[in-house]
Structure formats: structure tokens, C-alpha cells
Residue frames as a rotation matrix with the C-alpha (Angstrom) as fourth column:
UNK 1
0.238 0.016 -0.971 -166.02
-0.933 -0.276 -0.233 58.16
-0.271 0.961 -0.050 63.04
UNK 2
0.883 0.173 0.437 -166.23
-0.111 0.980 -0.164 54.66
-0.457 0.097 0.884 61.44
UNK 3
-0.120 -0.928 -0.352 -163.10
-0.925 -0.024 0.378 52.92
-0.359 0.371 -0.856 60.37
UNK 4
0.926 0.319 -0.201 -162.88
-0.374 0.841 -0.390 49.94
0.045 0.437 0.899 58.02
UNK 5
-0.153 -0.957 0.248 -160.07
-0.865 0.251 0.434 47.40
-0.477 -0.148 -0.866 58.63
UNK 6
0.847 0.347 -0.403 -159.50
-0.518 0.709 -0.479 44.69
0.120 0.614 0.780 56.15
UNK 7
0.032 -0.827 0.561 -157.18
-0.593 0.436 0.677 41.74
-0.804 -0.355 -0.477 56.46
UNK 8
0.778 0.134 -0.613 -155.94
-0.597 0.461 -0.656 40.10
0.195 0.877 0.439 53.30
UNK 9
0.305 -0.604 0.736 -154.12
-0.501 0.555 0.664 36.91
-0.810 -0.571 -0.134 54.18
UNK 10
0.418 -0.305 -0.855 -151.72
-0.873 0.125 -0.471 35.40
0.250 0.944 -0.214 51.68
UNK 11
0.944 -0.254 0.209 -150.52
0.186 0.937 0.296 31.76
-0.271 -0.240 0.932 51.41
UNK 12
0.103 -0.991 -0.085 -146.79
-0.009 -0.087 0.996 31.24
-0.995 -0.102 -0.018 51.02
UNK 13
-0.251 -0.126 0.960 -147.40
0.861 0.425 0.281 30.30
-0.443 0.896 0.001 47.36
UNK 14
0.717 0.582 0.384 -149.19
0.686 -0.689 -0.236 33.60
0.127 0.432 -0.893 46.75
UNK 15
0.710 -0.553 -0.435 -146.35
-0.153 -0.725 0.671 35.54
-0.687 -0.410 -0.600 48.38
UNK 16
-0.245 -0.867 0.435 -143.87
0.322 0.350 0.879 33.76
-0.914 0.355 0.194 46.11
UNK 17
0.015 0.388 0.922 -145.98
0.996 0.074 -0.047 34.38
-0.087 0.919 -0.385 43.03
UNK 18
0.923 0.366 -0.116 -146.39
0.366 -0.930 -0.020 38.07
-0.115 -0.024 -0.993 43.94
UNK 19
0.382 -0.856 -0.347 -142.64
-0.185 -0.439 0.879 38.59
-0.906 -0.272 -0.326 44.45
UNK 20
-0.376 -0.575 0.727 -141.62
0.564 0.480 0.672 36.76
-0.735 0.662 0.144 41.28
UNK 21
0.272 0.590 0.760 -144.26
0.960 -0.215 -0.177 38.56
0.059 0.778 -0.625 39.13
UNK 22
0.905 0.066 -0.420 -143.39
0.178 -0.956 0.233 41.98
-0.386 -0.286 -0.877 40.62
UNK 23
0.047 -0.984 -0.174 -139.71
-0.124 -0.178 0.976 41.55
-0.991 -0.025 -0.131 39.90
UNK 24
-0.386 -0.173 0.906 -140.32
0.788 0.450 0.421 40.25
-0.480 0.876 -0.038 36.39
UNK 25
0.501 0.721 0.478 -142.66
0.860 -0.476 -0.183 43.12
0.095 0.503 -0.859 35.55
UNK 26
0.864 -0.194 -0.464 -140.38
0.041 -0.892 0.450 45.73
-0.502 -0.408 -0.763 37.04
UNK 27
0.810 -0.553 -0.194 -137.55
-0.272 -0.061 -0.960 44.68
0.520 0.831 -0.200 34.71
UNK 28
-0.195 -0.835 0.514 -135.50
-0.933 -0.003 -0.361 43.39
0.303 -0.550 -0.778 37.62
UNK 29
0.609 0.554 -0.567 -136.18
-0.434 0.832 0.347 39.64
0.664 0.034 0.747 37.47
UNK 30
0.644 -0.354 0.678 -134.97
-0.588 0.338 0.735 37.26
-0.489 -0.872 0.010 40.16
UNK 31
-0.486 -0.841 -0.238 -132.01
-0.819 0.343 0.460 34.98
-0.305 0.419 -0.855 39.34
UNK 32
0.161 0.509 -0.846 -132.93
-0.811 0.557 0.181 32.03
0.562 0.657 0.502 37.06
UNK 33
-0.880 -0.411 -0.237 -133.67
-0.237 0.813 -0.531 28.87
0.411 -0.411 -0.814 39.01
UNK 34
-0.014 0.880 -0.475 -136.18
0.308 0.456 0.835 27.20
0.951 -0.135 -0.277 41.30
UNK 35
-0.107 0.059 0.993 -137.49
-0.809 -0.586 -0.052 28.60
0.579 -0.808 0.110 44.55
UNK 36
-0.605 -0.267 -0.750 -136.69
0.115 0.903 -0.414 26.10
0.788 -0.337 -0.515 47.27
UNK 37
-0.092 0.623 -0.777 -138.38
0.984 0.178 0.027 27.80
0.155 -0.762 -0.629 50.16
UNK 38
0.162 0.253 0.954 -139.81
0.078 -0.967 0.243 31.02
0.984 0.035 -0.176 51.55
UNK 39
-0.372 -0.318 -0.872 -138.54
0.899 0.111 -0.424 32.43
0.232 -0.942 0.245 54.83
UNK 40
0.398 0.610 0.685 -140.43
0.336 -0.792 0.510 35.06
0.853 0.027 -0.521 56.73
UNK 41
-0.640 -0.574 -0.512 -138.99
0.720 -0.215 -0.660 37.38
0.268 -0.791 0.550 59.34
UNK 42
0.419 0.897 0.140 -141.15
0.752 -0.430 0.499 39.63
0.508 -0.104 -0.855 61.51
UNK 43
0.765 -0.212 -0.608 -138.56
0.370 -0.627 0.685 41.73
-0.526 -0.750 -0.401 63.35
UNK 44
-0.849 0.246 -0.467 -138.08
0.173 -0.706 -0.687 44.60
-0.499 -0.664 0.557 63.03
UNK 45
-0.110 0.849 -0.518 -140.65
-0.860 -0.342 -0.378 44.49
-0.498 0.404 0.768 60.22
UNK 46
0.500 0.299 0.813 -142.23
0.122 0.905 -0.407 41.71
-0.858 0.303 0.416 58.16
UNK 47
0.131 -0.495 -0.859 -139.90
-0.967 -0.256 0.000 40.85
-0.220 0.830 -0.512 55.27
UNK 48
0.828 0.239 0.506 -139.10
-0.179 0.970 -0.166 37.65
-0.531 0.047 0.846 53.42
UNK 49
-0.294 -0.912 -0.286 -136.26
-0.776 0.053 0.629 35.73
-0.558 0.406 -0.723 51.79
UNK 50
0.873 0.412 -0.259 -136.61
-0.483 0.667 -0.567 33.47
-0.061 0.620 0.782 48.75
UNK 51
-0.115 -0.837 0.535 -134.10
-0.385 0.534 0.753 30.61
-0.916 -0.120 -0.384 48.83
UNK 52
0.736 0.350 -0.580 -133.35
-0.632 0.049 -0.773 29.93
-0.242 0.935 0.257 45.15
UNK 53
0.189 -0.635 0.749 -131.65
0.248 0.769 0.589 26.92
-0.950 0.074 0.303 43.65
UNK 54
0.119 -0.192 -0.974 -129.85
-0.738 -0.674 0.043 28.47
-0.665 0.713 -0.222 40.61
UNK 55
0.894 0.317 -0.316 -129.67
-0.444 0.536 -0.718 26.72
-0.058 0.783 0.620 37.28
UNK 56
0.138 -0.933 -0.331 -125.90
-0.576 0.196 -0.794 26.14
0.806 0.300 -0.510 37.73
UNK 57
0.210 -0.012 -0.978 -126.54
0.482 0.871 0.093 24.24
0.851 -0.490 0.188 40.94
UNK 58
-0.860 -0.511 -0.015 -125.57
0.291 -0.465 -0.836 26.98
0.420 -0.723 0.548 43.32
UNK 59
0.106 0.918 -0.381 -127.96
0.960 0.006 0.280 28.45
0.260 -0.395 -0.881 45.86
UNK 60
-0.803 -0.314 0.506 -128.85
0.238 -0.948 -0.212 32.08
0.547 -0.050 0.836 46.59
UNK 61
-0.156 0.744 -0.649 -130.98
0.948 -0.072 -0.310 33.91
-0.278 -0.664 -0.694 49.09
UNK 62
-0.624 0.101 0.775 -132.89
0.375 -0.831 0.410 36.95
0.686 0.546 0.481 47.85
UNK 63
-0.590 0.379 -0.713 -134.22
0.697 -0.206 -0.686 39.21
-0.407 -0.902 -0.143 50.63
UNK 64
-0.259 0.621 0.740 -137.33
0.536 -0.545 0.645 41.29
0.803 0.564 -0.192 50.02
UNK 65
-0.972 -0.178 -0.152 -137.59
0.225 -0.532 -0.816 44.23
0.064 -0.828 0.557 52.39
UNK 66
-0.467 0.840 -0.278 -140.89
0.544 0.024 -0.839 45.45
-0.698 -0.543 -0.468 53.90
UNK 67
-0.108 0.468 -0.877 -141.74
-0.494 -0.791 -0.361 48.28
-0.863 0.394 0.316 51.43
UNK 68
-0.648 -0.163 -0.744 -141.00
-0.759 0.222 0.612 46.07
0.066 0.961 -0.267 48.37
UNK 69
-0.922 0.387 -0.026 -142.91
0.386 0.911 -0.146 43.13
-0.033 -0.145 -0.989 49.80
UNK 70
-0.259 0.864 -0.432 -145.91
0.221 -0.382 -0.897 45.46
-0.940 -0.328 -0.092 50.41
UNK 71
-0.211 0.135 -0.968 -145.65
-0.826 -0.555 0.103 46.68
-0.523 0.821 0.228 46.80
UNK 72
-0.923 -0.144 -0.356 -145.50
-0.323 0.792 0.517 43.10
0.208 0.593 -0.778 45.52
UNK 73
-0.745 0.665 -0.058 -148.64
0.597 0.626 -0.502 42.16
-0.298 -0.409 -0.863 47.44
UNK 74
-0.141 0.693 -0.707 -150.55
-0.161 -0.721 -0.674 45.31
-0.977 0.019 0.213 46.45
UNK 75
-0.396 -0.061 -0.916 -149.78
-0.901 -0.168 0.400 44.64
-0.178 0.984 0.012 42.76
UNK 76
-0.989 0.105 -0.104 -150.78
0.087 0.982 0.167 41.04
0.119 0.156 -0.981 43.26
UNK 77
-0.379 0.906 -0.189 -154.17
0.446 0.000 -0.895 42.16
-0.811 -0.423 -0.405 44.60
UNK 78
-0.092 0.316 -0.944 -154.57
-0.620 -0.760 -0.194 44.51
-0.779 0.568 0.266 41.64
UNK 79
-0.702 -0.281 -0.654 -153.70
-0.704 0.414 0.577 41.74
0.109 0.866 -0.489 39.19
UNK 80
-0.910 0.369 -0.187 -156.11
0.397 0.906 -0.144 39.39
0.116 -0.206 -0.972 40.90
UNK 81
-0.432 0.736 0.521 -158.79
-0.023 -0.586 0.810 42.06
0.901 0.338 0.271 40.93
UNK 82
-0.011 0.301 -0.953 -158.99
0.988 0.148 0.035 42.21
0.152 -0.942 -0.300 44.72
UNK 83
0.483 0.220 0.847 -160.29
0.290 -0.954 0.082 45.73
0.826 0.206 -0.525 45.36
UNK 84
-0.166 -0.561 -0.811 -158.07
0.982 -0.167 -0.085 47.96
-0.088 -0.811 0.578 47.50
UNK 85
0.907 0.416 -0.071 -158.95
0.413 -0.909 -0.051 51.55
-0.086 0.017 -0.996 48.38
UNK 86
0.226 -0.874 0.431 -156.11
0.598 -0.225 -0.769 53.77
0.769 0.431 0.472 47.07
UNK 87
-0.166 -0.259 0.951 -156.47
-0.476 -0.824 -0.308 56.32
0.864 -0.504 0.014 49.88
UNK 88
0.924 0.383 -0.025 -155.88
-0.178 0.484 0.857 53.96
0.340 -0.787 0.515 52.82
UNK 89
0.099 -0.888 0.449 -153.12
-0.991 -0.048 0.125 53.10
-0.089 -0.457 -0.885 55.21
UNK 90
0.829 0.081 -0.554 -151.53
-0.252 0.937 -0.241 49.62
0.499 0.339 0.797 54.40
UNK 91
0.047 -0.784 0.619 -149.32
-0.993 0.028 0.111 47.68
-0.104 -0.620 -0.778 56.68
UNK 92
0.088 -0.061 -0.994 -147.90
-0.294 0.952 -0.085 44.11
0.952 0.300 0.066 56.68
UNK 93
-0.001 -0.043 0.999 -148.38
-0.983 0.182 0.007 41.88
-0.182 -0.982 -0.042 59.67
UNK 94
-0.836 -0.170 -0.522 -148.34
-0.249 0.965 0.084 38.18
0.489 0.200 -0.849 60.40
UNK 95
-0.060 0.842 0.537 -151.60
-0.974 0.068 -0.216 36.43
-0.218 -0.535 0.816 61.21
UNK 96
0.764 0.284 0.580 -151.78
-0.297 0.952 -0.074 32.67
-0.573 -0.116 0.812 61.79
UNK 97
-0.036 -0.935 0.354 -148.26
0.189 0.341 0.921 32.38
-0.981 0.101 0.164 60.41
UNK 98
0.170 0.172 0.970 -149.30
0.981 0.067 -0.184 34.03
-0.096 0.983 -0.158 57.13
UNK 99
-0.909 -0.404 -0.106 -148.27
0.381 -0.906 0.185 37.35
-0.170 0.128 0.977 55.63
UNK 100
0.127 0.992 -0.011 -151.30
0.971 -0.127 -0.202 39.66
-0.201 0.015 -0.979 55.94
UNK 101
-0.794 -0.198 0.575 -151.89
0.376 -0.903 0.207 43.02
0.479 0.381 0.791 54.33
UNK 102
-0.144 0.719 -0.680 -153.90
0.904 -0.183 -0.385 45.12
-0.402 -0.670 -0.624 56.78
UNK 103
-0.581 0.120 0.805 -155.84
0.506 -0.722 0.472 47.98
0.638 0.682 0.358 55.11
UNK 104
-0.433 0.400 -0.807 -157.13
0.698 -0.418 -0.582 50.89
-0.571 -0.815 -0.098 57.32
UNK 105
-0.596 0.316 0.738 -159.77
0.474 -0.604 0.641 53.10
0.649 0.731 0.211 55.67
UNK 106
0.028 0.691 -0.722 -161.39
0.919 -0.302 -0.254 56.02
-0.394 -0.656 -0.644 57.46
UNK 107
0.876 0.456 0.156 -162.24
0.479 -0.796 -0.370 59.64
-0.045 0.399 -0.916 56.89
UNK 108
0.547 -0.753 -0.367 -158.71
-0.288 -0.580 0.762 60.78
-0.786 -0.311 -0.534 57.74
UNK 109
-0.481 -0.738 0.474 -157.05
0.225 0.419 0.880 58.54
-0.847 0.530 -0.036 55.13
UNK 110
0.237 0.639 0.732 -159.84
0.932 0.063 -0.357 59.45
-0.274 0.767 -0.580 52.67
UNK 111
0.982 0.090 -0.168 -158.67
0.059 -0.981 -0.183 63.10
-0.182 0.170 -0.969 52.89
UNK 112
0.630 -0.777 -0.006 -155.09
-0.163 -0.125 -0.979 62.12
0.759 0.617 -0.205 51.91
UNK 113
0.765 -0.332 0.551 -153.74
-0.593 -0.032 0.804 60.88
-0.249 -0.943 -0.222 55.18
UNK 114
-0.179 -0.984 -0.020 -150.53
-0.936 0.164 0.312 58.97
-0.304 0.075 -0.950 55.50
UNK 115
0.796 0.301 -0.525 -150.06
-0.503 0.812 -0.297 55.74
0.337 0.500 0.798 53.59
UNK 116
0.091 -0.758 0.646 -147.93
-0.889 0.231 0.395 53.18
-0.449 -0.610 -0.653 55.46
UNK 117
0.495 0.060 -0.867 -146.41
-0.605 0.740 -0.294 50.09
0.624 0.670 0.403 53.90
């Protein structure tokens, strides 16, 4: 049975935009300030931290866990009109030091199979 596997690779700037926009739209905006850098961890799962320089001069680190990061990137794809099959398994991986959304689509997931973030 054929399986389609897509890799959507995001730049660090796209990851930052996706996280900021997701938090703003969800009514839970990030602290006010400038993003200094993005840190990516791969163990035990892909997740990221935004290092934020706050408006009052302090610094804060905001961790984004795997399921939330996946949601941020999926909404980013929707907003950018990048087509994603709704009935597909989705996972985050690292590819060439970039956060990558891997989409698996086959007959099993078409029939309502598990969706993984």
C-alpha cells in the first residue's frame, strides 16, 4: 500500500514567527520584548526555547514543548496556505539542523488512524 511522506523544513525565523503568532492568536501572548535567540533541543523530543530580552531589560526563557511546537507549525502552514492532509500522522524531527514537520499519509491514516505530534 503506497505511503506519502512529506518533509516541511522550517528556518529558525519561521519557527519564531510560528510560535509568536500562535501564542498571540491563542490569547496567551509571549512576554513583551525582543527575541534574542532560538534554542532547539532534540532529546527526548524536539522542543524549543525562545530567549527573550524583556522591555524592562531583564531576560526570560520561554520553553515550547513538542505538542505545542507542532501545533504552532501546523497553524503556520495553514496561515501560509501550505497544504496539509488533515488525516495524517505528523511528527517533529530535525533535518540539517532545522525543525522539520514530517507528514505520513497512507490508507491507514486516511481511515482515521493515529495522529502523532
